[in-house]
Structure formats: structure tokens, C-alpha cells
C-alpha positions as CSV (number, residue, x, y, z in Angstrom):
1,M,291.4,75.9,86.4
2,R,291.9,72.5,88.0
3,K,294.6,73.5,90.8
4,V,295.7,70.3,92.7
5,F,297.5,71.4,95.3
6,S,307.7,47.8,104.6
7,S,305.3,45.0,102.9
8,L,306.3,42.8,105.6
9,L,305.7,44.6,108.5
10,C,302.3,45.8,106.7
11,L,301.3,41.9,106.4
12,A,302.6,41.4,110.2
13,L,300.3,44.3,111.4
14,L,297.0,43.1,109.0
15,G,297.3,40.0,110.6
16,A,297.7,41.4,114.5
17,L,294.5,43.8,113.4
18,S,292.6,41.0,112.2
19,S,292.9,38.9,114.9
20,T,291.4,41.7,117.3
21,A,288.8,40.4,120.2
22,T,285.4,40.1,118.9
23,A,283.6,41.9,121.9
24,Q,281.0,44.3,119.9
25,T,281.4,48.5,120.8
26,P,278.5,49.3,122.2
27,P,276.3,51.3,120.0
28,A,276.7,53.8,122.4
29,R,279.7,55.0,120.9
30,A,278.7,55.2,117.7
31,Q,275.8,56.8,118.5
32,A,278.0,59.5,120.4
33,L,280.7,59.6,117.6
34,Q,277.2,60.8,115.3
35,A,276.5,63.6,117.5
36,R,280.0,65.0,117.8
37,V,280.4,64.6,114.3
38,E,277.1,66.7,113.6
39,A,278.2,69.1,116.0
40,L,281.9,69.5,114.4
41,L,279.7,70.3,110.5
42,I,277.6,72.9,112.5
43,R,280.2,74.7,114.2
44,T,282.1,74.8,110.3
45,P,279.0,76.2,108.7
46,G,279.4,76.2,104.8
47,L,281.4,72.9,104.6
48,K,279.7,70.1,102.0
49,A,280.7,67.0,103.5
50,G,279.8,63.2,102.7
51,I,281.4,61.1,105.7
52,S,281.5,57.3,106.6
53,I,283.0,56.3,109.3
54,V,283.2,52.1,110.0
55,H,284.5,50.7,113.5
56,L,286.0,47.5,111.7
57,P,285.5,45.1,114.5
58,S,282.0,45.4,115.0
59,G,280.8,46.9,111.4
60,E,279.3,49.9,112.8
61,R,279.1,53.0,111.1
62,V,278.5,56.9,111.2
63,E,277.4,58.3,108.2
64,V,276.3,61.7,106.9
65,Q,275.5,62.6,103.3
66,A,277.2,59.0,102.6
67,H,275.4,57.8,99.9
68,R,275.9,61.0,97.7
69,P,278.3,60.7,94.8
70,H,281.1,63.3,95.6
71,P,284.3,64.6,93.2
72,L,286.6,62.4,94.3
73,A,289.8,64.6,92.8
74,S,293.0,62.1,93.6
75,V,291.4,59.6,95.8
76,F,290.3,57.7,92.5
77,K,293.4,56.3,92.9
78,V,293.0,54.3,95.4
79,P,290.9,51.8,93.4
80,V,293.3,52.2,90.6
81,M,296.2,50.9,92.4
82,I,293.7,48.3,94.2
83,E,292.8,47.2,90.7
84,L,295.9,47.0,89.3
85,A,297.1,44.7,92.0
86,R,294.2,42.5,91.2
87,Q,295.3,42.6,87.6
88,I,298.7,41.2,88.7
89,Q,297.9,38.5,91.2
90,E,296.0,37.1,88.5
91,G,298.1,37.1,86.0
92,Q,296.6,39.5,83.7
93,A,298.9,40.0,80.3
94,G,301.5,39.0,82.2
95,L,301.8,42.3,84.2
96,S,304.1,42.9,86.7
97,L,305.3,45.6,89.4
98,D,308.4,45.2,86.9
99,H,307.0,46.2,84.3
100,V,308.3,49.2,82.2
101,L,305.9,52.1,81.2
102,V,307.2,54.3,78.5
103,L,306.8,58.0,78.8
104,R,304.6,59.5,75.8
105,N,304.0,63.3,75.2
106,Q,300.2,62.6,75.0
107,D,300.5,60.9,79.1
108,R,301.8,64.5,80.6
109,C,299.3,65.8,82.5
110,L,299.6,69.1,85.0
111,G,298.7,69.4,88.4
112,S,300.6,67.0,91.1
113,G,303.8,65.4,90.3
114,S,306.9,66.0,88.3
115,L,307.2,63.0,85.8
116,Q,305.2,65.5,83.4
117,H,308.7,67.1,83.1
118,R,310.8,64.4,82.5
119,P,312.0,63.5,78.7
120,T,309.7,61.8,76.0
121,G,310.7,58.1,76.3
122,T,311.8,58.0,79.7
123,R,311.0,54.3,81.0
124,I,309.4,53.8,84.6
125,P,308.6,50.2,86.3
126,V,305.2,50.3,87.3
127,R,306.6,50.0,90.4
128,E,307.3,53.2,90.7
129,A,304.8,54.8,88.9
130,V,302.5,53.3,91.7
131,E,304.7,54.6,94.3
132,L,304.6,58.4,93.0
133,M,300.6,58.1,92.2
134,M,300.2,57.1,95.7
135,T,302.4,58.9,97.8
136,V,302.7,62.3,96.0
137,S,300.1,62.2,93.9
138,D,301.5,62.5,90.2
139,N,298.6,62.8,87.5
140,T,301.4,61.8,84.8
141,A,302.6,58.5,86.5
142,T,298.2,57.9,87.3
143,D,297.3,58.3,83.8
144,M,299.7,55.7,82.6
145,V,298.9,53.1,84.9
146,F,295.2,53.6,84.5
147,E,295.8,53.8,80.7
148,K,297.5,50.6,81.5
149,I,295.1,48.6,82.8
150,G,292.0,50.0,81.2
151,T,290.2,52.8,81.8
152,T,286.9,50.6,82.4
153,S,288.2,48.4,84.9
154,V,287.9,50.0,87.7
155,N,284.2,50.5,87.4
156,R,283.8,46.4,86.8
157,L,285.7,46.3,90.2
158,L,283.4,48.3,91.9
159,A,280.1,47.0,90.7
160,G,281.9,43.7,91.4
161,L,282.4,44.4,94.9
162,G,278.4,46.0,94.7
163,L,279.5,49.5,95.2
164,R,277.3,51.2,92.3
165,Q,277.4,54.6,93.5
166,S,280.8,55.4,91.9
167,D,282.0,56.1,88.3
168,V,285.4,56.1,87.8
169,F,287.0,56.1,84.2
170,L,288.5,59.6,83.8
171,K,292.1,60.5,83.5
172,N,293.7,63.6,84.8
173,R,294.6,64.3,81.3
174,P,291.1,64.5,79.4
175,A,289.2,66.1,82.9
176,W,291.7,68.9,82.8
177,L,291.7,69.5,78.9
178,I,287.5,69.3,78.4
179,S,287.8,72.1,81.9
180,L,289.7,73.7,79.9
181,G,287.8,73.9,76.7
182,M,290.0,72.4,75.0
183,G,288.3,69.2,72.7
184,S,286.0,70.5,70.0
185,R,283.2,69.6,71.9
186,F,284.0,72.4,74.2
187,R,285.9,74.9,72.7
188,G,284.7,78.3,73.3
189,M,282.3,77.3,76.3
190,S,282.9,79.0,79.4
191,P,283.1,76.8,82.5
192,R,279.5,76.8,83.6
193,Q,278.4,75.8,79.7
194,I,281.2,72.9,80.0
195,A,280.2,71.7,83.6
196,S,276.3,71.8,81.6
197,T,277.3,69.9,78.7
198,W,279.2,67.5,80.7
199,S,276.6,66.7,83.0
200,K,274.0,66.1,80.3
201,L,276.2,63.6,78.3
202,S,275.5,59.7,78.9
203,P,278.1,57.7,80.7
204,E,279.0,56.2,77.4
205,E,278.9,59.9,75.6
206,R,281.5,60.5,78.4
207,H,283.9,58.1,77.7
208,Q,283.9,59.0,73.9
209,A,284.3,62.7,74.9
210,A,287.5,61.7,77.0
211,R,289.0,60.0,74.1
212,Q,288.1,62.4,71.6
213,V,289.7,65.2,73.5
214,E,293.2,62.9,74.1
215,A,293.2,62.3,70.5
216,E,292.9,65.7,69.3
217,N,295.4,66.9,71.6
218,A,298.0,64.3,71.3
219,S,301.0,66.6,69.8
220,L,299.8,69.4,72.6
221,S,303.1,70.3,74.4
222,L,303.6,70.7,78.4
223,A,304.2,74.3,77.5
224,R,301.5,74.8,75.4
225,F,299.0,73.2,78.1
226,Q,300.4,75.2,81.3
227,A,300.0,78.5,79.2
228,A,296.3,77.6,78.9
229,E,295.8,76.5,82.1
230,D,297.6,79.9,83.2
231,A,295.5,82.0,80.8
232,S,291.9,80.7,82.2
233,A,293.2,80.9,85.9
234,E,293.4,84.6,85.1
235,R,290.2,84.7,83.1
236,N,287.8,82.6,85.5
237,S,286.4,83.0,88.9
238,H,286.8,80.8,91.6
239,A,283.2,79.7,91.5
240,E,283.6,78.9,88.2
241,N,286.8,76.7,88.6
242,V,285.2,74.8,91.4
243,E,281.6,74.3,88.9
244,V,283.6,72.4,86.3
245,A,286.4,70.9,88.5
246,A,283.5,69.3,90.6
247,A,281.7,68.4,87.1
248,V,284.2,67.1,85.3
249,E,285.6,64.6,87.2
250,N,285.3,61.0,88.8
251,L,282.7,60.4,91.3
252,G,282.3,58.5,94.2
253,S,280.6,58.2,97.2
254,P,281.8,58.2,101.0
255,S,279.7,54.6,101.7
256,D,281.4,53.1,98.7
257,F,284.9,54.3,99.3
258,S,284.4,53.3,102.9
259,G,283.3,49.8,101.7
260,L,286.1,49.6,99.3
261,L,288.7,50.2,102.2
262,E,286.8,48.1,104.1
263,R,287.1,45.2,101.9
264,L,290.8,45.9,101.4
265,W,291.5,46.1,104.7
266,K,289.9,42.4,105.6
267,G,291.9,40.8,102.5
268,Q,288.1,40.4,100.6
269,I,289.3,41.9,97.1
270,L,293.1,40.6,97.1
271,D,295.0,37.7,98.7
272,R,297.4,38.4,101.5
273,K,300.4,39.6,99.4
274,W,298.5,42.0,97.6
275,T,296.8,42.7,100.2
276,A,300.0,44.2,102.3
277,Y,301.5,45.7,99.3
278,C,298.6,47.7,98.6
279,L,298.3,48.8,102.5
280,G,302.1,49.5,102.2
281,V,301.7,52.0,99.4
282,L,298.9,54.0,101.3
283,S,300.9,53.9,104.2
284,R,303.8,55.7,102.4
285,Q,301.4,59.1,101.9
286,K,303.0,62.3,101.9
287,Y,300.6,64.7,102.5
288,R,299.9,64.3,106.0
289,T,297.6,67.8,106.8
290,R,293.9,65.7,107.1
291,I,293.3,62.5,108.8
292,P,296.5,61.8,110.6
293,R,296.6,65.6,111.5
294,L,295.7,65.6,115.0
295,L,296.4,61.7,115.9
296,P,298.6,61.4,118.8
297,A,302.3,60.4,117.6
298,G,303.1,56.8,116.2
299,T,299.5,56.0,115.2
300,R,299.4,54.1,112.1
301,V,297.5,55.5,109.0
302,W,297.2,54.2,105.5
303,H,295.2,56.6,103.2
304,K,294.9,59.0,100.0
305,T,294.5,62.5,99.7
306,G,292.6,64.6,96.9
307,T,292.4,67.7,96.3
308,L,290.7,70.4,93.4
309,A,289.4,73.2,93.1
310,G,286.4,73.5,95.6
311,I,287.6,70.1,97.0
312,V,289.4,68.9,99.8
313,N,289.0,64.9,100.3
314,D,291.0,62.3,102.4
315,A,289.8,58.6,102.7
316,G,292.0,55.9,104.6
317,V,292.3,53.6,107.8
318,L,293.3,54.4,110.9
319,E,294.8,52.5,114.0
320,V,293.1,52.4,117.1
321,Q,295.1,51.0,120.6
322,T,292.2,50.5,123.0
323,R,292.7,51.2,126.9
324,E,292.5,47.0,127.0
325,G,295.5,46.9,124.9
326,R,293.9,45.7,121.8
327,R,295.0,46.7,118.1
328,E,291.3,47.9,116.3
329,A,291.5,49.5,112.8
330,V,288.3,52.2,111.6
331,V,288.0,53.5,108.3
332,V,287.3,57.3,108.0
333,V,286.2,58.7,104.8
334,V,285.4,62.5,104.1
335,F,285.1,64.0,101.2
336,I,284.0,67.9,101.0
337,R,282.5,69.8,98.0
338,E,282.1,73.3,96.8
339,V,284.4,75.0,99.3
340,Q,284.5,78.6,98.8
341,Q,288.4,80.1,98.6
342,G,290.3,80.7,100.9
343,R,288.2,77.8,103.3
344,E,290.6,75.2,102.3
345,E,292.4,74.7,105.5
346,A,289.0,75.2,107.4
347,A,288.2,71.8,105.3
348,S,291.5,70.4,106.2
349,E,290.6,70.6,109.5
350,L,287.8,69.8,109.9
351,I,288.7,66.1,108.3
352,A,291.5,66.0,111.0
353,K,289.0,66.6,114.0
354,I,286.3,63.8,112.5
355,A,289.2,61.6,112.2
356,R,290.6,62.4,115.9
357,A,287.0,62.0,117.1
358,A,286.8,58.8,115.6
359,W,289.9,57.3,117.0
360,E,288.6,58.4,120.7
361,A,285.2,57.0,120.3
362,W,286.7,53.9,119.8
363,R,289.6,54.5,122.6
């Protein structure tokens, strides 16, 4: 149902980009980019996009539907990584990148990544789990990291940064189980009924429902989990899958996530060491068919994609080398929801074109 589709160098580049010239980009550039982005949206009707673009040296913004919360899909893994780094930096509970996580049956999740297939009891350092979570979007690794830092911690991080249009607390496995109707609260419901019921729950009730469905399915084998997914794929329409995937999901506004990436880039969340670490991980993203797709060869990009039924997202920072020889950075966040079946490629291409337009605007 929920179909998913070197530190030193980063530190040096971070310092170089933060010391760019202070000349302000003419407002006309942002205005021209706004018009170009809106024209791209007109030429691709039916794609409901939220967009936030920030030119970091000047702070100029181009936004479309940027303050509306969108389903995040795997983009939620960005603040999970940042909060993990913050906890390690602060020495919280002796956590480190070398801390070993142990795979339990109840950690296994379908979708992206191969960790789900490793034997129960597999030991994996946090460092490796983060790489899997961010570079190949491994859902099982993500849930293990998120559980370790606490599923309420990311919302506290975001609220502390003044980013209050987002709600990130839901691990992949409970979201998937709920979407499949595999908990007592949702059993026997259609996808639309699940989506409607979930939308009416308070935040506290959603947290409780997520924990409850995990507890009720702790012994569920991966084979039975996959069988339930396969049966739902045969039974449900694409429209039903889109509706439930968008509802039972972490939410975030493009504006919040551009603000998060802007603060990360500027070193306003973490110290230099951990800022460079997070940017290094983001630079190793394996899926490059969205923001990086149409950029000139060699353009550096730090980003994270997200894909679910009807959801095509990407959020990141791209490097621009200006005609004057300065190296500057632009944040690009594009969240596209309710993507009709067969239009996933059009959505990815739209993100690529928006990123290219942003690159050209400040070139």
C-alpha cells in the first residue's frame, strides 16, 4: 500500500561558502524566479506542489504554498539525523556513532532498504544505520535510530527552532501497519476509513495508536507483513493508497524544512564538527533524479528525497558558483502531493526543473 520507491572536505566547503561576498542579490532575480516557478507549475497541471527556495547569502525567498503542511515521506529522516547529531554533541545518554543497535523482529519494516532481511540480533553501529537511513532511505535503519533518540525528540527540536508547521513523530513500521489496518483500532476499515479516523485523532491519540499497533504486531513475521502488503496492493485502488499514505504520515511545511536546512547550513543548530557530519551524509544521497538531475556536472548537492503513493519530494541545498567566481548556496524544498498514477516521473522532472531554475537565478 505504501509503495516506496569526506567530513574534512565538507567542513572546508562549509567555511568557504559561509564566507561569500556580502553583496545582496537584486530583488529582481527572486521576482524573475518566482515567475518562472509559477510558469513551470502552470505547464505541469495536476501536480500540487509546495515550494520554498532560499538564497542563503541574501535570505531572499521564492515560495508557493510553502506554509501548508505536506506529507513528508522519507524527507522526515533529515530532522531525525540532525536530532541524533545534536544528542551526540550534547553527550546525551552516552550516545555516539559507535553505539551499537541490535535488530529486533519488531524493528523490521517493508519498503526501502535491505536491513529488514538481516537476521534478528544483527548488530549495527549508529554510524552505519545513519548511512543506510539517509543514502538509500532504509526504513528499518530509520526506525531503529528514531526509537533510540525518542520519537518525541524531533518535534521538540523543530519547535525550539520556531518551526511549528510540522509534526514528525511517526516511525515507518507503525505508519505502514496502520495503513494496512493491522491494529485493533483500524482493523476491518477501508483505506479511506483509516485515513478519516486518523485525521480525527488528537496528537496524543496518534502517538498512542502508533505505540499500540506496534505492540499488537511485535511478533509479526516479515513474510506475513509482506503478504498483507501484497494483498492490499491487489485489493485497493491507487486513489485509496494515495489517500491513506498521505494521511498516516509525518507532516512538514516546505517553509519549515527550508528553515531547517538554512539553520543547519549556517551552523545554527550544531557545532562545526556535527554540521559537517550531517552535510557529509546528505552529500552521499544515492537517489539523484530530482534536485541534482538537471544541474551541471560537478554541482554539489546535499539533499534527501521522499517517495510514497502519491508523494514525490526532495529537500536540499545546492551549490552555485556565480559568474563573479563566488560560491553560494541555495536551499530548494519541493513537496508534491496527490500525484496521480503514472505521473511520478513528471513530478520528479518538475522538481529537477525548479532546482535548475533556482541555480540559474543566482548564477
